Structure formats: C-alpha cells, structure tokens
C-alpha positions as CSV (number, residue, x, y, z in Angstrom):
1,A,-0.1,0.1,0.1
2,T,2.8,2.4,0.7
3,A,4.3,1.8,-2.6
4,T,0.8,2.5,-4.1
5,V,0.5,5.8,-2.3
6,L,4.1,7.1,-3.5
7,A,3.1,5.9,-7.0
8,V,-0.3,7.8,-7.1
9,R,1.2,11.1,-5.5
10,R,3.8,10.9,-7.9
11,M,1.2,10.3,-10.8
12,L,-0.8,13.3,-9.5
13,A,1.9,15.6,-8.9
14,G,1.8,18.6,-11.3
15,R,-1.2,17.1,-13.2
16,A,-4.6,18.9,-13.7
17,V,-7.5,16.6,-12.4
18,G,-8.9,17.0,-15.6
19,D,-6.5,15.1,-17.3
20,L,-7.2,12.1,-15.2
21,V,-11.2,12.1,-15.8
22,E,-12.5,9.6,-17.4
23,R,-15.7,10.1,-19.5
24,S,-18.4,7.4,-20.4
25,D,-17.2,7.4,-23.9
26,D,-13.7,6.8,-22.9
27,R,-14.9,3.5,-21.4
28,A,-14.8,1.8,-25.0
29,L,-11.3,1.0,-24.1
30,L,-12.5,-1.2,-21.3
31,D,-14.1,-4.8,-21.1
32,P,-17.7,-5.0,-21.1
33,A,-17.3,-5.7,-17.4
34,G,-15.6,-2.2,-17.0
35,A,-12.2,-3.9,-16.5
36,L,-8.7,-2.6,-17.6
37,P,-7.6,-5.1,-20.1
38,A,-4.5,-6.0,-17.7
39,A,-6.5,-7.3,-15.3
40,H,-9.2,-9.6,-17.2
41,G,-8.3,-12.8,-15.7
42,R,-7.9,-11.4,-12.2
43,Q,-11.3,-10.4,-12.8
44,H,-12.7,-13.5,-13.1
45,A,-11.2,-15.2,-10.1
46,A,-12.5,-12.2,-8.0
47,R,-16.3,-12.9,-9.3
48,D,-15.7,-16.7,-7.8
49,R,-14.8,-15.7,-4.3
50,G,-17.8,-15.2,-1.7
51,P,-19.0,-11.9,-0.5
52,V,-17.4,-12.4,2.8
53,E,-14.0,-13.0,1.5
54,L,-14.5,-10.1,-1.0
55,R,-15.4,-7.6,2.2
56,A,-12.5,-9.0,3.9
57,I,-10.2,-8.2,0.9
58,I,-11.7,-4.7,0.3
59,G,-11.3,-4.3,4.2
60,R,-7.7,-5.0,4.2
61,W,-6.8,-3.0,1.6
62,R,-9.0,-0.1,2.8
63,A,-6.8,-0.3,6.0
64,A,-3.5,-1.0,4.5
65,V,-4.3,2.3,2.4
66,D,-5.0,4.4,5.2
67,R,-2.2,3.0,7.5
68,A,0.0,3.9,4.6
69,L,-1.5,7.8,4.4
70,A,-1.3,8.1,8.1
71,V,2.7,7.7,8.6
72,L,3.7,9.0,4.8
73,P,4.5,12.8,4.9
74,G,2.6,14.5,2.4
75,D,-1.0,14.8,0.8
76,R,-3.6,12.8,2.4
77,G,-6.4,13.8,0.3
78,C,-9.4,12.1,-1.1
79,L,-8.1,11.9,-4.2
80,V,-4.9,10.4,-3.5
81,R,-7.0,7.8,-1.0
82,A,-9.4,7.0,-3.3
83,T,-6.8,6.5,-6.7
84,A,-4.7,4.3,-4.2
85,L,-7.1,2.1,-3.2
86,R,-8.6,1.6,-6.5
87,R,-5.6,0.5,-7.9
88,R,-4.9,-1.9,-5.1
89,L,-8.5,-3.5,-5.3
90,H,-8.0,-3.8,-9.1
91,E,-4.4,-5.6,-8.7
92,A,-6.9,-7.8,-6.1
93,G,-8.9,-8.7,-9.3
94,L,-11.8,-6.2,-8.2
95,H,-13.7,-3.8,-10.1
96,A,-13.3,-0.7,-8.2
97,T,-14.4,2.8,-9.4
98,V,-13.2,6.1,-8.3
99,R,-16.4,8.5,-8.0
100,V,-16.5,12.3,-8.2
101,G,-19.1,14.2,-6.5
102,V,-19.7,17.7,-5.6
103,R,-21.9,19.9,-3.2
104,R,-22.8,23.3,-2.0
105,T,-22.7,24.3,1.5
106,A,-23.2,27.4,3.1
107,G,-22.0,28.9,-0.6
108,A,-19.2,27.2,-0.5
109,F,-18.3,24.5,-3.5
110,D,-17.0,21.1,-2.3
111,A,-15.9,18.2,-4.1
112,H,-15.2,14.7,-3.0
113,A,-13.6,11.3,-4.3
114,W,-14.6,7.8,-3.3
115,V,-14.2,4.1,-4.3
116,E,-17.2,2.2,-5.3
117,V,-17.3,-1.6,-5.5
118,D,-20.7,-3.2,-7.4
119,G,-21.8,0.5,-6.6
120,E,-21.5,0.7,-3.2
121,P,-19.1,3.2,-1.2
122,V,-15.8,1.6,0.3
123,G,-14.8,3.1,3.7
124,E,-16.8,5.8,3.5
125,P,-19.8,6.8,5.7
126,L,-22.9,6.5,3.5
127,A,-24.3,9.9,4.8
128,H,-21.0,11.8,3.9
129,V,-21.0,10.0,0.3
130,A,-25.0,11.1,-0.2
131,S,-24.2,14.7,0.7
132,F,-22.4,14.6,-2.7
133,V,-24.3,14.5,-6.4
134,P,-22.3,12.1,-8.1
135,L,-21.2,13.3,-11.3
136,D,-22.6,11.0,-13.5
137,G,-20.5,9.6,-16.2
138,V,-17.2,10.6,-14.5
139,T,-14.5,8.5,-12.9
140,L,-10.8,9.1,-12.4
141,R,-8.5,6.5,-14.4
C-alpha cells in the first residue's frame, strides 16, 4: 500500500485533475465489465470469491492504504486515497471505480472522491457520500 500511495502521489503531482478524468465514452477502451484489459483474468477470479471473502479483501486494502497515508508525509486527500485504493483493489482482481461528487454548502463549493465496488462506497460513511451529487459518467483513471 505504501508503494501504491507514493506512486499515486507521483502520478498526481503537477497534473490537472481534468487530465485524470475518464468520461463514459472513454470506457470503450475497457471490457464490457468495465475492467482494464490487464486485469481481465483476475476479474474472473474475483467473481468466484464469496461476499464475505470480498468484504475481507476490500477491508484489508482499505486499512492498508489508510495506514500508509497516516505515516507518510504529504498529501492525504481523498483523491490520493481513492486512487491508491482503486489500484490496490484492481490488483486484487476487483472492479473498483473512483467516483467524484460535488456539493454546495453555505455558499461554498466542495468536491470529494471515493471508491465504489459494485456501486457501494468503500470505507466511507454513507451519509457523507450521500451529501455529494455524483458526476454521472465521470470517474478517474
């Protein structure tokens, strides 16, 4: 997880967030299940696991990424966390998506990034995620 967090920080450094956005029409590069081609075989292996095992894998990687962010100096923001977690889950054979949402509270604009597996937020309080309006058709690579 530490290596993934560092790699994500390097990837994000100096890049505009817009360069990382994947629109629905970009998904033609993905297979019908939405997996990146390199993970195709691992995706099928992940589907063969039971829901308890999948939740355990997701929980372990979420905790590992959070521990790495806690001890490493530097950006600990939601974009770094979500991108690193998505990468780790993808390597474990799970189709995870980084979602981006926006909200306006007290006249201020706010955005948040989180990970979803099978449409469910990972490691995020539902009330927090529900306070953001997801940008439909937009995920991060």
